C-alpha positions, 0 to 999 in steps of 0.5 A: 501582491507584486512589485516587492519581495512577499515574507512570512509576515504577509503571510500571516497578514493575509492567513490572519495567524502570527508570525510563529504559525507561519513558521511553524508549518513552514518548517515543520517547528516542534512544540508548536502545535498547529491546528488543520484549519490554520495549516491550510489558511498558512497554504492558502495565504502561501498560494495566492501570495505566490510564496516561496520558500529557500529550501536551502535556507530552511534546511540550513536553519530546521537539518531537514529537506522537507522531503522524503524518498520514495523507491519503486518500480514506476511501471508496476500498477501498485507502486502508482495506487501507493505513490498517490496517498504518499503525494498526498499524504507529504502534501499533507505535513509540508513535504514533497515527495523524490522519486526515485525508480528501480534500477537493477540490482542494489545501486539504486538502493544505495543512493537513497542512504547518499541522498540522506546524508547529503539531507536532500531527503529526511527520509524514505518510503519503499514498495517492495515486493512481498517477502523482501526482507534484505537485511544488509540494506535494513543493517545501514538503516539501523546503522545510521539510524535513516527513517524508513518504512517499507511496504509490503517487505520486511513483513517477518523483520521485527526492528523495520517498519512496514505497511503490510497489506491482510491478506489472510483476512480479505480471503475470510471477507470474501468468503463471508460474502459468497456464503451470504449470496448463498454460494457454498462449495467454493473452488480457489482458483490460484493463479501462479507466474512460475517467477521464484518462491511461494510468498507468506501472501499467497500462503495467507490467502489459501491458509484463511481458504483452508481454514473458512471451509473447515469451519463451515465442513466445506469441500477443501479445493485448490486449483493451479493454474499458471498465468502462463497456461491461460486453458487451464482455467476454462478445463478447469471451467469445462471439469466441473460443468460436465461433473456437476460440482459447484461453478463458483471460485474464489481466485488469489488474483485479479487476472484468473477470474478477468480468464474467468470471464473470458472462457465462460465468454467462449462456454457460453456461460454466464458470469452471475448467473451459471458461474460466480466468481471472485477477485481477492486483488484488484490490481488493475481498477477495472472490477467495476468495468467488466459485465457484470461487474466483478466483486472484489477483496481492493488492496488499499494501496493509498491508504497504506501511503498514507500510512506508511508518511505518517509513520515516516513523519513520526521518525522524522519529527522524533515521536516514536518513543519506543527503544530497543529493549529487553524484555515485553517492551521489545517485543511490544514495540516491534509489534507496534512497527507491522502496520495491517490494513484491510482488503476493501470490499467491492461489491459487484454482480458477479456473485 
């Protein structure tokens, strides 16, 4: 359609729906249920007719920008996986993503609050490092009642929404898989980078390993190695080969598994035959490209992004009715603000 201004009525006719349905899709109007089929028909008609919403007029009418701010480090491979899920989920709900790059100090986070008060965004999602819990930031969010979801942060803070990977469960699943393949006597290779204290996720992984070993009566053995000193892993392999110790390893990071592959090649050992190895994460998503393919527990960052948007929109739309109250109801409300997602087992030939 060319030569004249396209209206919402044109979109309604093309989609075969009422004008109120088109308005509900465009403005996120509460009280009007729109099925997924109708929503997709409206969006398809808008694309075909090249219909563009006047964002300024809509914001004045609805009080919303239909945009969410996403804060994180774009050089982080995990953030890019998260962003994939955030973008897909946002588009399904008629929202756009405003990417705010992570700067030094608190300047960038303060900018997020400023964007909210300028009505340029309706809510905020951040990818935080494990163990992150800035009480000053949390207080600002609560004080101003800003819709907010942290991915990986605020695990121990009850009144902040968080989406978190189940690191304890991922190691339990990994150990059970190795057992099903007849691999007993698993050694846990814990790689560290020497930056700061150990976070709760690393403790959870190691505790899961310890609990599984205790239940099976297996020897508990943790070998800590430094990321900056990969030769330490080769030293572990050489020691185990000479001592006749089972060369079966579960690593906390894929980086450690990659070093096992490299060390095995130097020692003329074959992965999957002489050495069994599995990783508790797949940060770089390269496990299937290794020869043989590495078996991993993949942290579901894409799904975590999708869940974060779902929780954010619940707050934006006012669907979340849990209020801070005394007693058991408050504890129940707090627990619902923490959403733990399981890692996925991706089977290769390394075990």
